[in-house]
C-alpha positions in Angstrom: -32.9 19.9 21.8 -34.1 20.7 25.4 -36.8 18.1 24.6 -34.5 15.3 23.4 -32.0 15.6 26.4 -35.3 15.3 28.6 -36.3 12.0 26.9 -33.2 10.7 27.0 -32.3 11.9 31.0 -36.1 10.1 31.8 -35.0 7.0 29.2 -31.8 7.0 30.8 -33.3 6.8 34.8 -36.0 4.0 33.6 -33.3 2.0 31.8 -30.8 1.9 35.5 -34.3 1.3 37.5 -35.1 -1.4 35.5 -31.2 -2.8 35.5 -31.5 -2.7 39.8 -34.8 -4.6 39.6 -32.8 -7.3 38.0 -36.1 -6.6 35.3 -33.4 -6.6 32.9 -29.7 -7.8 32.3 -27.2 -6.1 31.2 -26.2 -7.9 28.1 -30.3 -7.1 26.9 -29.4 -3.5 27.8 -26.8 -3.4 25.4 -28.4 -5.2 22.7 -31.9 -2.7 23.0 -29.1 0.4 23.2 -27.5 -1.1 20.0 -30.3 -2.0 18.3 -31.6 1.9 19.3 -28.7 3.5 17.9 -28.7 1.1 14.8 -31.9 2.3 14.1 -31.5 5.9 14.6 -29.0 5.2 11.4 -31.0 4.2 9.3 -34.1 6.6 7.1 -36.6 5.8 9.4 -35.1 8.0 12.5 -37.1 11.0 11.3 -40.4 9.8 11.2 -39.3 8.4 14.8 -38.0 11.8 16.1 -41.0 13.3 14.3 -43.7 10.8 16.2 -41.9 11.8 19.3 -42.1 15.8 19.0 -45.9 15.2 18.2 -46.1 12.7 21.3 -44.5 15.7 23.4 -46.3 18.1 21.8 -50.0 16.4 22.8 -48.4 15.5 26.4 -47.8 19.3 27.1 -51.0 20.3 25.6 -52.9 18.2 28.3 
């Protein structure tokens, strides 16, 4: 749970920086957010979570 909270916080900061920098507009951000929530509700969500956990494990072992 701590890993997902940290990843969510990090991604939230990245989104805010991109939005303030003008790289991403509000409409694009909303579309990407809705796509993420839609993707999380599919059968692909466990594979994505497993991949992220594996990546975090790999990065933490370096």
